[in-house]
TILUM-731036 format. One line per field, with one value per residue: residue number from 1; x, y, z of N, C-alpha, C, O, CB in turn. Coordinates in nm, 4 decimals, always signed. Glycine has a CB too. Example, Ala and Ser with C-alpha at 12.3 -4.5 7.8 and 13.67 -1.06 7.14 Angstrom:
<rs>
nr: c(1  2)
n.px: c(+1.3190  +1.2850)
n.py: c(-0.5690  -0.2250)
n.pz: c(+0.7800  +0.7080)
ca.px: c(+1.2300  +1.3670)
ca.py: c(-0.4500  -0.1060)
ca.pz: c(+0.7800  +0.7140)
c.px: c(+1.3200  +1.2900)
c.py: c(-0.3300  +0.0030)
c.pz: c(+0.7800  +0.7870)
o.px: c(+1.4236  +1.3409)
o.py: c(-0.3319  +0.1138)
o.pz: c(+0.8465  +0.8039)
cb.px: c(+1.1308  +1.4084)
cb.py: c(-0.4473  -0.0598)
cb.pz: c(+0.9046  +0.5725)
</rs>
This chain:
<rs>
nr: c(1  2  3  4  5  6  7  8  9  10  11  12  13  14  15  16  17  18  19  20  21  22  23  24  25  26  27  28  29  30  31  32  33  34  35  36  37  38  39  40  41  42  43  44  45  46  47  48  49  50  51  52  53  54  55  56  57  58  59  60  61  62  63  64  65)
n.px: c(+4.0610  +3.9882  +3.7153  +3.6784  +3.7632  +3.5704  +3.3486  +3.4094  +3.3821  +3.1095  +2.9859  +3.0796  +2.9456  +2.6845  +2.6912  +2.7490  +2.5191  +2.3258  +2.4096  +2.3649  +2.1064  +2.0929  +2.0633  +2.3062  +2.3596  +2.2260  +2.3415  +2.5975  +2.7886  +2.7368  +2.9193  +3.1199  +3.1989  +3.4077  +3.5010  +3.2689  +3.2496  +3.4849  +3.4328  +3.2055  +3.3194  +3.5095  +3.3349  +3.1949  +3.4028  +3.4667  +3.2272  +3.2115  +3.4380  +3.3765  +3.1307  +3.2026  +3.4033  +3.2491  +3.0693  +3.2523  +3.3617  +3.1295  +3.0799  +3.3100  +3.2780  +3.0429  +3.1164  +3.0471  +3.1711)
n.py: c(-2.1487  -2.3780  -2.3454  -2.1250  -2.2327  -2.4343  -2.2707  -2.1341  -2.3466  -2.4108  -2.1661  -2.1468  -2.3598  -2.2666  -2.0255  -2.1212  -2.2718  -2.0680  -1.8989  -2.0603  -2.0273  -1.7983  -1.6517  -1.5736  -1.5429  -1.3552  -1.1170  -1.0938  -1.0464  -1.2105  -1.5073  -1.4762  -1.6599  -1.7616  -1.5337  -1.4768  -1.7007  -1.6739  -1.4305  -1.5060  -1.6996  -1.5432  -1.3644  -1.5382  -1.6284  -1.3851  -1.3261  -1.5390  -1.4856  -1.2280  -1.2724  -1.4726  -1.3407  -1.1323  -1.2723  -1.3880  -1.1559  -1.0578  -1.2606  -1.2233  -0.9648  -0.9953  -1.1870  -1.4582  -1.6736)
n.pz: c(+4.5364  +4.3972  +4.4028  +4.2334  +3.9931  +3.9529  +3.9341  +3.6973  +3.5152  +3.5460  +3.4726  +3.2108  +3.0864  +3.1202  +2.9713  +2.7122  +2.6698  +2.6776  +2.4680  +2.2546  +2.1794  +2.0329  +1.7170  +1.5185  +1.2542  +1.1018  +1.1645  +1.0592  +0.7550  +0.4380  +0.3546  +0.5433  +0.7389  +0.9002  +1.0378  +1.1802  +1.3481  +1.4995  +1.6277  +1.7770  +1.9441  +2.0875  +2.2093  +2.3753  +2.5490  +2.6691  +2.8019  +2.9853  +3.1438  +3.2497  +3.3884  +3.5728  +3.7243  +3.8267  +3.9927  +4.1730  +4.2898  +4.4063  +4.5958  +4.7510  +4.8548  +4.9990  +5.1754  +5.1559  +5.0295)
ca.px: c(+4.1014  +3.9046  +3.5825  +3.6793  +3.7724  +3.4389  +3.2592  +3.4399  +3.3219  +2.9644  +2.9483  +3.1055  +2.8325  +2.5679  +2.7065  +2.7345  +2.3765  +2.2517  +2.4472  +2.3130  +1.9734  +2.1046  +2.0914  +2.3958  +2.3812  +2.1669  +2.4230  +2.7203  +2.7779  +2.7443  +3.0528  +3.2130  +3.1730  +3.5215  +3.4971  +3.1546  +3.2840  +3.5857  +3.3622  +3.1202  +3.4096  +3.5627  +3.2229  +3.1703  +3.5111  +3.4507  +3.1123  +3.2493  +3.5314  +3.3072  +3.0306  +3.2728  +3.4652  +3.1427  +3.0206  +3.3584  +3.3659  +3.0098  +3.1052  +3.4129  +3.2215  +2.9414  +3.1815  +2.9779  +3.2586)
ca.py: c(-2.1618  -2.4831  -2.2878  -2.0401  -2.3235  -2.4953  -2.1646  -2.1145  -2.4565  -2.3934  -2.0488  -2.1793  -2.4405  -2.1794  -1.9309  -2.1971  -2.3043  -1.9453  -1.8478  -2.1517  -1.9825  -1.6753  -1.6692  -1.4639  -1.5417  -1.2350  -1.0012  -1.0897  -1.0479  -1.3427  -1.5630  -1.4355  -1.7614  -1.7720  -1.4159  -1.4903  -1.8014  -1.6150  -1.3332  -1.5812  -1.7603  -1.4369  -1.3142  -1.6380  -1.6215  -1.2590  -1.3373  -1.6303  -1.4137  -1.1200  -1.3261  -1.5412  -1.2417  -1.0621  -1.3587  -1.3996  -1.0290  -1.0527  -1.3486  -1.1630  -0.8490  -1.0379  -1.2847  -1.5869  -1.7793)
ca.pz: c(+4.3977  +4.3395  +4.3849  +4.1148  +3.8784  +3.9353  +3.8889  +3.5554  +3.4392  +3.5513  +3.3935  +3.0703  +3.0399  +3.1161  +2.8597  +2.5877  +2.6582  +2.6480  +2.3366  +2.1538  +2.1393  +1.9547  +1.5746  +1.4826  +1.1095  +1.0422  +1.2004  +0.9805  +0.6094  +0.3766  +0.3266  +0.6494  +0.8406  +0.9937  +1.1239  +1.2702  +1.4489  +1.5891  +1.7109  +1.8682  +2.0415  +2.1738  +2.2893  +2.4790  +2.6477  +2.7425  +2.8920  +3.0937  +3.2308  +3.3207  +3.4810  +3.6817  +3.8121  +3.8970  +4.1010  +4.2735  +4.3621  +4.4879  +4.7097  +4.8348  +4.9233  +5.0949  +5.2643  +5.1493  +4.9799)
c.px: c(+4.0179  +3.7641  +3.5743  +3.6854  +3.6372  +3.3364  +3.2819  +3.3746  +3.1706  +2.9181  +2.9731  +2.9905  +2.7066  +2.5743  +2.6902  +2.5876  +2.2954  +2.2830  +2.3973  +2.1769  +1.9758  +2.1381  +2.1765  +2.4177  +2.3277  +2.2505  +2.5401  +2.6920  +2.7860  +2.8901  +3.1594  +3.1988  +3.2842  +3.5223  +3.3826  +3.1851  +3.3862  +3.5202  +3.2777  +3.2031  +3.4632  +3.4541  +3.1917  +3.2751  +3.4973  +3.3365  +3.1439  +3.3391  +3.4585  +3.2086  +3.0979  +3.3363  +3.3616  +3.0931  +3.1262  +3.3704  +3.2445  +3.0252  +3.2068  +3.3581  +3.1221  +2.9924  +3.1095  +3.0754  +3.3938)
c.py: c(-2.2688  -2.4308  -2.2017  -2.1250  -2.3880  -2.3934  -2.1344  -2.2228  -2.4407  -2.2774  -2.0738  -2.2599  -2.3549  -2.0824  -2.0027  -2.2318  -2.1811  -1.8923  -1.9369  -2.1064  -1.8578  -1.7088  -1.5516  -1.4535  -1.4152  -1.1099  -0.9834  -1.0928  -1.1910  -1.3790  -1.5152  -1.5305  -1.7668  -1.6537  -1.4252  -1.5901  -1.7477  -1.5143  -1.4021  -1.6439  -1.6559  -1.3769  -1.4099  -1.6351  -1.4959  -1.2664  -1.4278  -1.5578  -1.3081  -1.1724  -1.3930  -1.4419  -1.1595  -1.1443  -1.3728  -1.2709  -1.0137  -1.1399  -1.2864  -1.0466  -0.8934  -1.1444  -1.4184  -1.6982  -1.7769)
c.pz: c(+4.3262  +4.3133  +4.2598  +3.9881  +3.8494  +3.8857  +3.7405  +3.4704  +3.4335  +3.4633  +3.2452  +3.0130  +3.0253  +2.9968  +2.7261  +2.5642  +2.6174  +2.5082  +2.2235  +2.1023  +2.0505  +1.8097  +1.5283  +1.3325  +1.0437  +1.0702  +1.1047  +0.8302  +0.5584  +0.3482  +0.4254  +0.7675  +0.9440  +1.0894  +1.2236  +1.3813  +1.5481  +1.6822  +1.8163  +1.9802  +2.1398  +2.2625  +2.4038  +2.5885  +2.7330  +2.8432  +3.0107  +3.1939  +3.3144  +3.4242  +3.5997  +3.7777  +3.8878  +4.0157  +4.2100  +4.3551  +4.4536  +4.6120  +4.8059  +4.9160  +5.0295  +5.1912  +5.2681  +5.1203  +5.0475)
o.px: c(+3.9815  +3.7010  +3.4742  +3.6209  +3.5949  +3.2488  +3.1864  +3.3180  +3.1105  +2.8215  +2.8957  +2.9431  +2.6315  +2.4737  +2.6245  +2.5380  +2.2067  +2.1932  +2.3886  +2.1369  +1.8719  +2.2307  +2.1247  +2.4881  +2.3793  +2.2311  +2.5777  +2.5856  +2.8355  +2.9730  +3.2779  +3.1879  +3.2569  +3.5423  +3.3976  +3.1499  +3.3753  +3.5486  +3.2780  +3.1629  +3.4622  +3.4795  +3.1653  +3.2419  +3.5145  +3.3485  +3.1071  +3.3183  +3.4774  +3.2038  +3.0565  +3.3246  +3.3853  +3.0770  +3.0925  +3.3876  +3.2559  +2.9878  +3.1913  +3.3898  +3.1173  +2.9187  +3.1097  +3.0655  +3.4795)
o.py: c(-2.2526  -2.4672  -2.2053  -2.0934  -2.3952  -2.4258  -2.1117  -2.1934  -2.4556  -2.2907  -2.0271  -2.2315  -2.3698  -2.0603  -1.9506  -2.2221  -2.1899  -1.8459  -1.8927  -2.1441  -1.8165  -1.7855  -1.4431  -1.3632  -1.3727  -1.0072  -0.8706  -1.1361  -1.2804  -1.2921  -1.5146  -1.4871  -1.7757  -1.6715  -1.3857  -1.5664  -1.7733  -1.5125  -1.3615  -1.6421  -1.6778  -1.3427  -1.3669  -1.6388  -1.5006  -1.2184  -1.3967  -1.5677  -1.3005  -1.1216  -1.3736  -1.4570  -1.1212  -1.0919  -1.3697  -1.2766  -0.9625  -1.0983  -1.2956  -1.0328  -0.8356  -1.1875  -1.4858  -1.8061  -1.8598)
o.pz: c(+4.2097  +4.2141  +4.1882  +3.8882  +3.7341  +3.8055  +3.6662  +3.3650  +3.3271  +3.3882  +3.1616  +2.9029  +2.9289  +2.9294  +2.6359  +2.4520  +2.5324  +2.4379  +2.1089  +1.9922  +1.9989  +1.7830  +1.5020  +1.2874  +0.9403  +1.0051  +1.0727  +0.7858  +0.6270  +0.3214  +0.3922  +0.8822  +1.0637  +1.2095  +1.3392  +1.4969  +1.6680  +1.8020  +1.9325  +2.0965  +2.2609  +2.3780  +2.5161  +2.7070  +2.8548  +2.9559  +3.1240  +3.3148  +3.4358  +3.5362  +3.7140  +3.8993  +4.0023  +4.1260  +4.3283  +4.4769  +4.5649  +4.7217  +4.9276  +5.0342  +5.1381  +5.2798  +5.3711  +5.1787  +5.0170)
cb.px: c(+4.2506  +3.8996  +3.5444  +3.7979  +3.8786  +3.3914  +3.2799  +3.5917  +3.3587  +2.9195  +3.0264  +3.2374  +2.8063  +2.5564  +2.8443  +2.8206  +2.3234  +2.2835  +2.5976  +2.3030  +1.8906  +2.2122  +1.9591  +2.5288  +2.3162  +2.0250  +2.4743  +2.8104  +2.8884  +2.6610  +3.0952  +3.1868  +3.1561  +3.6559  +3.4837  +3.0295  +3.3381  +3.6989  +3.2745  +3.0427  +3.5260  +3.6269  +3.0980  +3.1650  +3.6487  +3.4262  +2.9901  +3.3213  +3.6423  +3.2343  +2.9384  +3.3797  +3.5547  +3.0269  +2.9818  +3.4930  +3.3727  +2.8885  +3.1553  +3.5292  +3.1537  +2.8206  +3.1904  +2.8684  +3.2761)
cb.py: c(-2.1958  -2.6055  -2.2057  -1.9426  -2.4320  -2.5575  -2.0375  -2.1139  -2.5924  -2.3702  -1.9249  -2.2570  -2.5571  -2.1010  -1.8609  -2.3263  -2.3609  -1.8385  -1.8336  -2.2924  -1.9550  -1.5819  -1.6796  -1.4810  -1.6627  -1.2149  -1.0151  -1.2062  -0.9613  -1.3472  -1.5263  -1.2881  -1.8977  -1.7789  -1.2888  -1.5340  -1.9277  -1.5471  -1.2430  -1.6896  -1.8299  -1.3267  -1.2942  -1.7753  -1.6238  -1.1438  -1.3908  -1.7559  -1.3475  -1.0313  -1.4260  -1.6350  -1.1496  -1.0311  -1.4977  -1.4324  -0.9119  -1.0966  -1.4856  -1.1163  -0.7546  -1.0901  -1.2291  -1.5845  -1.7671)
cb.pz: c(+4.3891  +4.4324  +4.5063  +4.1195  +3.9040  +4.0665  +3.9732  +3.5326  +3.5016  +3.6953  +3.4402  +3.0555  +3.1369  +3.2474  +2.8660  +2.5918  +2.7912  +2.7519  +2.3278  +2.2107  +2.2618  +2.0150  +1.4907  +1.5519  +1.0467  +1.0947  +1.3431  +1.0186  +0.5452  +0.2465  +0.1854  +0.6940  +0.7759  +0.9166  +1.0401  +1.1923  +1.3819  +1.5079  +1.6249  +1.7919  +1.9698  +2.0890  +2.2013  +2.4181  +2.5778  +2.6450  +2.8162  +3.0374  +3.1469  +3.2219  +3.4094  +3.6257  +3.7317  +3.8016  +4.0464  +4.2062  +4.2637  +4.4068  +4.6612  +4.7495  +4.8233  +5.0218  +5.4044  +5.0432  +4.8306)
</rs>
């Protein structure tokens, strides 16, 4: 359980770092800042969840962790 928690923290930092390089302002309409921030936040949470569970499943299948 501690390993999964640490993996969540590591992946969160990695996703935030990676998403910082994306310019999402060109995707959204003008004056829709709040919606863009909510979308960006939900996208980040989704990516953290999916990547962490993928890595945990990979460890479980390969019996590394």
